[in-house]
N, CA, C and O atoms as a GROMACS GRO file, in nm:
protein
  424
    1UNK      N    1   1.602   5.362  -2.111
    1UNK     CA    2   1.712   5.285  -2.055
    1UNK      C    3   1.741   5.284  -1.922
    1UNK      O    4   1.751   5.188  -1.846
    2UNK      N    5   1.759   5.443  -1.894
    2UNK     CA    6   1.765   5.456  -1.745
    2UNK      C    7   1.605   5.395  -1.644
    2UNK      O    8   1.580   5.350  -1.532
    3UNK      N    9   1.551   5.420  -1.737
    3UNK     CA   10   1.388   5.398  -1.650
    3UNK      C   11   1.387   5.271  -1.608
    3UNK      O   12   1.345   5.250  -1.494
    4UNK      N   13   1.448   5.127  -1.715
    4UNK     CA   14   1.443   5.002  -1.719
    4UNK      C   15   1.537   4.958  -1.596
    4UNK      O   16   1.480   4.870  -1.531
    5UNK      N   17   1.639   4.985  -1.553
    5UNK     CA   18   1.767   5.006  -1.441
    5UNK      C   19   1.664   5.038  -1.311
    5UNK      O   20   1.652   4.979  -1.204
    6UNK      N   21   1.596   5.152  -1.361
    6UNK     CA   22   1.588   5.187  -1.196
    6UNK      C   23   1.419   5.093  -1.129
    6UNK      O   24   1.374   5.079  -1.016
    7UNK      N   25   1.377   5.055  -1.249
    7UNK     CA   26   1.275   4.936  -1.230
    7UNK      C   27   1.289   4.798  -1.173
    7UNK      O   28   1.227   4.734  -1.089
    8UNK      N   29   1.397   4.774  -1.252
    8UNK     CA   30   1.455   4.666  -1.250
    8UNK      C   31   1.518   4.670  -1.058
    8UNK      O   32   1.488   4.618  -0.951
    9UNK      N   33   1.591   4.740  -1.099
    9UNK     CA   34   1.649   4.775  -0.923
    9UNK      C   35   1.582   4.748  -0.777
    9UNK      O   36   1.622   4.701  -0.671
   10UNK      N   37   1.405   4.826  -0.846
   10UNK     CA   38   1.341   4.879  -0.691
   10UNK      C   39   1.251   4.749  -0.743
   10UNK      O   40   1.153   4.748  -0.668
   11UNK      N   41   1.239   4.640  -0.838
   11UNK     CA   42   1.138   4.509  -0.833
   11UNK      C   43   1.138   4.482  -0.676
   11UNK      O   44   1.224   4.501  -0.590
   12UNK      N   45   1.029   4.441  -0.671
   12UNK     CA   46   0.999   4.386  -0.555
   12UNK      C   47   1.004   4.412  -0.442
   12UNK      O   48   0.965   4.338  -0.352
   13UNK      N   49   1.067   4.552  -0.426
   13UNK     CA   50   1.117   4.615  -0.295
   13UNK      C   51   1.006   4.612  -0.182
   13UNK      O   52   1.017   4.568  -0.067
   14UNK      N   53   0.896   4.668  -0.244
   14UNK     CA   54   0.775   4.699  -0.136
   14UNK      C   55   0.751   4.550  -0.030
   14UNK      O   56   0.732   4.550   0.091
   15UNK      N   57   0.759   4.452  -0.108
   15UNK     CA   58   0.701   4.340  -0.011
   15UNK      C   59   0.823   4.308   0.051
   15UNK      O   60   0.792   4.228   0.140
   16UNK      N   61   0.945   4.325   0.053
   16UNK     CA   62   1.036   4.339   0.149
   16UNK      C   63   1.020   4.444   0.278
   16UNK      O   64   1.005   4.407   0.395
   17UNK      N   65   1.028   4.591   0.229
   17UNK     CA   66   0.999   4.670   0.283
   17UNK      C   67   0.886   4.646   0.401
   17UNK      O   68   0.924   4.671   0.515
   18UNK      N   69   0.760   4.603   0.384
   18UNK     CA   70   0.657   4.595   0.409
   18UNK      C   71   0.695   4.467   0.519
   18UNK      O   72   0.700   4.481   0.642
   19UNK      N   73   0.714   4.371   0.461
   19UNK     CA   74   0.773   4.231   0.562
   19UNK      C   75   0.870   4.310   0.682
   19UNK      O   76   0.863   4.364   0.793
   20UNK      N   77   0.934   4.286   0.608
   20UNK     CA   78   1.079   4.305   0.734
   20UNK      C   79   1.073   4.458   0.824
   20UNK      O   80   1.127   4.461   0.934
   21UNK      N   81   0.973   4.639   0.744
   21UNK     CA   82   0.931   4.701   0.862
   21UNK      C   83   0.911   4.658   0.954
   21UNK      O   84   0.972   4.670   1.060
   22UNK      N   85   0.751   4.552   0.909
   22UNK     CA   86   0.684   4.546   1.056
   22UNK      C   87   0.722   4.479   1.161
   22UNK      O   88   0.667   4.488   1.271
   23UNK      N   89   0.845   4.388   1.128
   23UNK     CA   90   0.924   4.333   1.230
   23UNK      C   91   0.994   4.440   1.309
   23UNK      O   92   0.985   4.446   1.431
   24UNK      N   93   1.048   4.503   1.253
   24UNK     CA   94   1.175   4.597   1.291
   24UNK      C   95   1.089   4.687   1.414
   24UNK      O   96   1.118   4.708   1.532
   25UNK      N   97   0.967   4.731   1.326
   25UNK     CA   98   0.865   4.843   1.386
   25UNK      C   99   0.793   4.787   1.522
   25UNK      O  100   0.750   4.867   1.605
   26UNK      N  101   0.778   4.606   1.547
   26UNK     CA  102   0.702   4.623   1.628
   26UNK      C  103   0.829   4.601   1.735
   26UNK      O  104   0.810   4.629   1.854
   27UNK      N  105   0.938   4.558   1.698
   27UNK     CA  106   1.073   4.522   1.814
   27UNK      C  107   1.087   4.635   1.854
   27UNK      O  108   1.092   4.635   1.977
   28UNK      N  109   1.099   4.752   1.802
   28UNK     CA  110   1.147   4.840   1.845
   28UNK      C  111   1.028   4.926   1.918
   28UNK      O  112   1.062   5.002   2.009
   29UNK      N  113   0.874   4.915   1.877
   29UNK     CA  114   0.777   4.954   2.003
   29UNK      C  115   0.779   4.877   2.116
   29UNK      O  116   0.740   4.921   2.224
   30UNK      N  117   0.829   4.744   2.098
   30UNK     CA  118   0.809   4.652   2.257
   30UNK      C  119   0.979   4.710   2.306
   30UNK      O  120   1.036   4.659   2.402
   31UNK      N  121   1.017   4.776   2.258
   31UNK     CA  122   1.133   4.789   2.327
   31UNK      C  123   1.127   4.929   2.395
   31UNK      O  124   1.161   4.948   2.512
   32UNK      N  125   1.071   5.040   2.298
   32UNK     CA  126   1.038   5.146   2.396
   32UNK      C  127   0.920   5.120   2.514
   32UNK      O  128   0.921   5.185   2.619
   33UNK      N  129   0.830   5.029   2.487
   33UNK     CA  130   0.716   4.964   2.586
   33UNK      C  131   0.794   4.939   2.722
   33UNK      O  132   0.766   5.007   2.821
   34UNK      N  133   0.907   4.829   2.728
   34UNK     CA  134   0.968   4.811   2.879
   34UNK      C  135   1.004   4.924   2.886
   34UNK      O  136   0.949   4.977   2.982
   35UNK      N  137   1.093   5.017   2.816
   35UNK     CA  138   1.163   5.127   2.847
   35UNK      C  139   1.057   5.186   2.948
   35UNK      O  140   1.084   5.187   3.069
   36UNK      N  141   0.929   5.239   2.897
   36UNK     CA  142   0.876   5.310   2.952
   36UNK      C  143   0.741   5.241   2.989
   36UNK      O  144   0.633   5.297   2.970
   37UNK      N  145   0.751   5.116   3.043
   37UNK     CA  146   0.585   5.045   3.134
   37UNK      C  147   0.631   5.105   3.249
   37UNK      O  148   0.739   5.158   3.275
   38UNK      N  149   0.490   5.080   3.340
   38UNK     CA  150   0.544   5.138   3.470
   38UNK      C  151   0.532   5.023   3.570
   38UNK      O  152   0.553   5.053   3.687
   39UNK      N  153   0.501   4.887   3.540
   39UNK     CA  154   0.531   4.767   3.616
   39UNK      C  155   0.580   4.664   3.554
   39UNK      O  156   0.551   4.626   3.440
   40UNK      N  157   0.652   4.619   3.624
   40UNK     CA  158   0.734   4.490   3.612
   40UNK      C  159   0.654   4.422   3.517
   40UNK      O  160   0.698   4.412   3.402
   41UNK      N  161   0.528   4.369   3.550
   41UNK     CA  162   0.450   4.266   3.462
   41UNK      C  163   0.495   4.352   3.298
   41UNK      O  164   0.588   4.348   3.216
   42UNK      N  165   0.394   4.408   3.313
   42UNK     CA  166   0.423   4.516   3.142
   42UNK      C  167   0.576   4.528   3.079
   42UNK      O  168   0.595   4.572   2.965
   43UNK      N  169   0.649   4.496   3.140
   43UNK     CA  170   0.788   4.547   3.113
   43UNK      C  171   0.813   4.393   3.080
   43UNK      O  172   0.827   4.371   2.960
   44UNK      N  173   0.822   4.270   3.175
   44UNK     CA  174   0.822   4.144   3.088
   44UNK      C  175   0.725   4.112   2.970
   44UNK      O  176   0.782   4.047   2.882
   45UNK      N  177   0.612   4.135   2.948
   45UNK     CA  178   0.518   4.121   2.883
   45UNK      C  179   0.555   4.171   2.686
   45UNK      O  180   0.525   4.119   2.578
   46UNK      N  181   0.634   4.298   2.728
   46UNK     CA  182   0.712   4.412   2.635
   46UNK      C  183   0.802   4.290   2.588
   46UNK      O  184   0.806   4.229   2.481
   47UNK      N  185   0.871   4.277   2.704
   47UNK     CA  186   1.011   4.215   2.694
   47UNK      C  187   1.031   4.122   2.578
   47UNK      O  188   1.112   4.127   2.485
   48UNK      N  189   0.897   3.999   2.618
   48UNK     CA  190   0.885   3.869   2.545
   48UNK      C  191   0.872   3.877   2.419
   48UNK      O  192   0.966   3.853   2.343
   49UNK      N  193   0.709   3.926   2.362
   49UNK     CA  194   0.658   3.957   2.264
   49UNK      C  195   0.821   4.048   2.170
   49UNK      O  196   0.886   3.998   2.078
   50UNK      N  197   0.844   4.180   2.230
   50UNK     CA  198   0.990   4.204   2.184
   50UNK      C  199   1.046   4.104   2.131
   50UNK      O  200   1.058   4.092   2.009
   51UNK      N  201   1.089   4.018   2.216
   51UNK     CA  202   1.227   3.882   2.236
   51UNK      C  203   1.151   3.748   2.096
   51UNK      O  204   1.229   3.686   2.023
   52UNK      N  205   1.015   3.731   2.086
   52UNK     CA  206   1.008   3.696   1.988
   52UNK      C  207   1.005   3.738   1.878
   52UNK      O  208   1.093   3.695   1.803
   53UNK      N  209   0.931   3.814   1.836
   53UNK     CA  210   0.942   3.914   1.669
   53UNK      C  211   1.080   3.924   1.678
   53UNK      O  212   1.126   3.952   1.568
   54UNK      N  213   1.165   3.914   1.764
   54UNK     CA  214   1.268   3.970   1.727
   54UNK      C  215   1.356   3.848   1.671
   54UNK      O  216   1.446   3.872   1.591
   55UNK      N  217   1.332   3.730   1.709
   55UNK     CA  218   1.373   3.555   1.665
   55UNK      C  219   1.349   3.531   1.586
   55UNK      O  220   1.428   3.476   1.510
   56UNK      N  221   1.164   3.572   1.539
   56UNK     CA  222   1.112   3.543   1.398
   56UNK      C  223   1.213   3.630   1.288
   56UNK      O  224   1.269   3.580   1.191
   57UNK      N  225   1.218   3.736   1.319
   57UNK     CA  226   1.303   3.837   1.242
   57UNK      C  227   1.390   3.753   1.187
   57UNK      O  228   1.377   3.694   1.079
   58UNK      N  229   1.455   3.749   1.243
   58UNK     CA  230   1.598   3.663   1.292
   58UNK      C  231   1.610   3.546   1.170
   58UNK      O  232   1.684   3.525   1.073
   59UNK      N  233   1.494   3.483   1.233
   59UNK     CA  234   1.513   3.335   1.138
   59UNK      C  235   1.424   3.374   1.034
   59UNK      O  236   1.361   3.276   0.991
   60UNK      N  237   1.392   3.497   0.970
   60UNK     CA  238   1.323   3.490   0.824
   60UNK      C  239   1.450   3.554   0.755
   60UNK      O  240   1.482   3.492   0.654
   61UNK      N  241   1.518   3.644   0.779
   61UNK     CA  242   1.643   3.706   0.759
   61UNK      C  243   1.720   3.568   0.693
   61UNK      O  244   1.746   3.567   0.573
   62UNK      N  245   1.749   3.478   0.761
   62UNK     CA  246   1.810   3.353   0.752
   62UNK      C  247   1.796   3.255   0.645
   62UNK      O  248   1.881   3.199   0.577
   63UNK      N  249   1.618   3.246   0.647
   63UNK     CA  250   1.581   3.178   0.593
   63UNK      C  251   1.558   3.243   0.449
   63UNK      O  252   1.511   3.169   0.362
   64UNK      N  253   1.589   3.379   0.416
   64UNK     CA  254   1.564   3.400   0.290
   64UNK      C  255   1.695   3.467   0.204
   64UNK      O  256   1.689   3.525   0.096
   65UNK      N  257   1.818   3.438   0.288
   65UNK     CA  258   1.968   3.410   0.242
   65UNK      C  259   2.008   3.309   0.234
   65UNK      O  260   2.117   3.304   0.176
   66UNK      N  261   1.947   3.171   0.285
   66UNK     CA  262   1.962   3.059   0.264
   66UNK      C  263   1.896   2.993   0.104
   66UNK      O  264   1.943   2.916   0.021
   67UNK      N  265   1.776   3.063   0.113
   67UNK     CA  266   1.702   3.011  -0.031
   67UNK      C  267   1.717   3.125  -0.140
   67UNK      O  268   1.647   3.123  -0.242
   68UNK      N  269   1.836   3.248  -0.107
   68UNK     CA  270   1.871   3.294  -0.192
   68UNK      C  271   1.989   3.244  -0.298
   68UNK      O  272   2.011   3.239  -0.419
   69UNK      N  273   2.074   3.200  -0.128
   69UNK     CA  274   2.173   3.086  -0.222
   69UNK      C  275   2.176   2.981  -0.257
   69UNK      O  276   2.285   2.938  -0.295
   70UNK      N  277   2.035   2.876  -0.260
   70UNK     CA  278   2.016   2.766  -0.291
   70UNK      C  279   1.966   2.820  -0.431
   70UNK      O  280   2.029   2.754  -0.514
   71UNK      N  281   1.884   2.908  -0.498
   71UNK     CA  282   1.824   2.964  -0.599
   71UNK      C  283   1.973   2.971  -0.707
   71UNK      O  284   1.970   2.904  -0.810
   72UNK      N  285   2.108   3.062  -0.670
   72UNK     CA  286   2.252   3.056  -0.716
   72UNK      C  287   2.282   2.939  -0.749
   72UNK      O  288   2.353   2.924  -0.848
   73UNK      N  289   2.248   2.856  -0.694
   73UNK     CA  290   2.324   2.747  -0.720
   73UNK      C  291   2.246   2.652  -0.781
   73UNK      O  292   2.317   2.558  -0.817
   74UNK      N  293   2.121   2.635  -0.811
   74UNK     CA  294   2.084   2.638  -0.894
   74UNK      C  295   2.084   2.668  -1.041
   74UNK      O  296   2.078   2.594  -1.140
   75UNK      N  297   2.094   2.799  -1.025
   75UNK     CA  298   2.096   2.838  -1.127
   75UNK      C  299   2.246   2.804  -1.199
   75UNK      O  300   2.258   2.797  -1.322
   76UNK      N  301   2.352   2.786  -1.111
   76UNK     CA  302   2.487   2.758  -1.165
   76UNK      C  303   2.488   2.628  -1.241
   76UNK      O  304   2.548   2.608  -1.347
   77UNK      N  305   2.408   2.532  -1.167
   77UNK     CA  306   2.404   2.405  -1.240
   77UNK      C  307   2.321   2.430  -1.327
   77UNK      O  308   2.400   2.451  -1.419
   78UNK      N  309   2.210   2.445  -1.377
   78UNK     CA  310   2.107   2.479  -1.504
   78UNK      C  311   2.200   2.565  -1.582
   78UNK      O  312   2.152   2.562  -1.694
   79UNK      N  313   2.317   2.647  -1.587
   79UNK     CA  314   2.417   2.703  -1.681
   79UNK      C  315   2.532   2.629  -1.719
   79UNK      O  316   2.590   2.637  -1.828
   80UNK      N  317   2.569   2.539  -1.597
   80UNK     CA  318   2.641   2.445  -1.656
   80UNK      C  319   2.613   2.354  -1.725
   80UNK      O  320   2.695   2.328  -1.813
   81UNK      N  321   2.502   2.276  -1.718
   81UNK     CA  322   2.467   2.206  -1.753
   81UNK      C  323   2.380   2.198  -1.925
   81UNK      O  324   2.344   2.107  -1.999
   82UNK      N  325   2.376   2.356  -1.927
   82UNK     CA  326   2.337   2.375  -2.090
   82UNK      C  327   2.468   2.439  -2.166
   82UNK      O  328   2.466   2.457  -2.288
   83UNK      N  329   2.597   2.475  -2.076
   83UNK     CA  330   2.684   2.516  -2.154
   83UNK      C  331   2.744   2.373  -2.189
   83UNK      O  332   2.821   2.378  -2.285
   84UNK      N  333   2.728   2.248  -2.134
   84UNK     CA  334   2.781   2.102  -2.218
   84UNK      C  335   2.652   2.065  -2.289
   84UNK      O  336   2.627   1.945  -2.299
   85UNK      N  337   2.599   2.119  -2.320
   85UNK     CA  338   2.498   2.083  -2.388
   85UNK      C  339   2.533   2.096  -2.559
   85UNK      O  340   2.541   2.020  -2.655
   86UNK      N  341   2.552   2.276  -2.525
   86UNK     CA  342   2.568   2.310  -2.637
   86UNK      C  343   2.707   2.332  -2.665
   86UNK      O  344   2.739   2.386  -2.771
   87UNK      N  345   2.794   2.294  -2.580
   87UNK     CA  346   2.935   2.269  -2.641
   87UNK      C  347   2.917   2.132  -2.714
   87UNK      O  348   2.959   2.133  -2.830
   88UNK      N  349   2.856   1.998  -2.665
   88UNK     CA  350   2.788   1.895  -2.765
   88UNK      C  351   2.782   1.916  -2.877
   88UNK      O  352   2.845   1.859  -2.966
   89UNK      N  353   2.698   2.010  -2.888
   89UNK     CA  354   2.594   2.029  -3.041
   89UNK      C  355   2.698   2.125  -3.160
   89UNK      O  356   2.658   2.154  -3.274
   90UNK      N  357   2.827   2.163  -3.107
   90UNK     CA  358   2.864   2.249  -3.157
   90UNK      C  359   2.945   2.165  -3.237
   90UNK      O  360   2.984   2.229  -3.335
   91UNK      N  361   2.991   2.042  -3.237
   91UNK     CA  362   3.106   1.961  -3.368
   91UNK      C  363   3.009   1.927  -3.446
   91UNK      O  364   2.886   1.930  -3.434
   92UNK      N  365   3.132   1.870  -3.585
   92UNK     CA  366   3.062   1.836  -3.680
   92UNK      C  367   2.952   1.718  -3.702
   92UNK      O  368   2.861   1.737  -3.782
   93UNK      N  369   2.962   1.612  -3.639
   93UNK     CA  370   2.947   1.499  -3.627
   93UNK      C  371   2.718   1.557  -3.610
   93UNK      O  372   2.620   1.531  -3.681
   94UNK      N  373   2.741   1.643  -3.470
   94UNK     CA  374   2.645   1.656  -3.411
   94UNK      C  375   2.509   1.769  -3.536
   94UNK      O  376   2.386   1.779  -3.541
   95UNK      N  377   2.640   1.838  -3.621
   95UNK     CA  378   2.606   1.915  -3.720
   95UNK      C  379   2.531   1.859  -3.809
   95UNK      O  380   2.428   1.913  -3.850
   96UNK      N  381   2.581   1.720  -3.858
   96UNK     CA  382   2.571   1.697  -3.984
   96UNK      C  383   2.421   1.593  -3.956
   96UNK      O  384   2.341   1.562  -4.045
   97UNK      N  385   2.415   1.566  -3.852
   97UNK     CA  386   2.313   1.466  -3.800
   97UNK      C  387   2.164   1.544  -3.798
   97UNK      O  388   2.126   1.654  -3.756
   98UNK      N  389   2.090   1.414  -3.877
   98UNK     CA  390   1.963   1.525  -3.887
   98UNK      C  391   1.866   1.531  -3.807
   98UNK      O  392   1.827   1.437  -3.738
   99UNK      N  393   1.808   1.667  -3.811
   99UNK     CA  394   1.724   1.700  -3.667
   99UNK      C  395   1.568   1.673  -3.663
   99UNK      O  396   1.494   1.754  -3.720
  100UNK      N  397   1.520   1.576  -3.605
  100UNK     CA  398   1.398   1.554  -3.570
  100UNK      C  399   1.277   1.647  -3.553
  100UNK      O  400   1.156   1.628  -3.563
  101UNK      N  401   1.337   1.732  -3.530
  101UNK     CA  402   1.236   1.886  -3.493
  101UNK      C  403   1.211   1.915  -3.623
  101UNK      O  404   1.102   1.964  -3.651
  102UNK      N  405   1.305   1.891  -3.724
  102UNK     CA  406   1.345   2.024  -3.805
  102UNK      C  407   1.253   1.956  -3.944
  102UNK      O  408   1.306   1.916  -4.048
  103UNK      N  409   1.120   1.956  -3.919
  103UNK     CA  410   1.054   1.885  -4.051
  103UNK      C  411   0.896   1.930  -4.057
  103UNK      O  412   0.818   1.936  -3.961
  104UNK      N  413   0.872   1.956  -4.174
  104UNK     CA  414   0.750   2.039  -4.238
  104UNK      C  415   0.627   2.008  -4.167
  104UNK      O  416   0.535   2.087  -4.190
  105UNK      N  417   0.612   1.951  -4.121
  105UNK     CA  418   0.486   1.856  -4.023
  105UNK      C  419   0.468   1.930  -3.888
  105UNK      O  420   0.363   1.942  -3.825
  106UNK      N  421   0.566   1.966  -3.863
  106UNK     CA  422   0.585   2.049  -3.698
  106UNK      C  423   0.554   2.146  -3.744
  106UNK      O  424   0.547   2.248  -3.676
   0.00000   0.00000   0.00000
């Protein structure tokens, strides 16, 4: 059981580590490059690359958050619909009705 919990907790984590870790690493390296660059031209280049990478990283985080919220809303809608259907099948009338899928030919 413990093995399952650990596997479930870390499932799909490496793709996030690589994806976000590379963006954070490039941003930090560009910041270090800005600090240690000898000329203004190099500082500006490092700064622009770092700012672009940071903007893309923030946009990606926002996209992941919105996507997760959308999946949660879809799951909630499906669960609500299924609960309504299941509640409708618990009545005496629906239990007494013939099930078209319950035949020897299926």
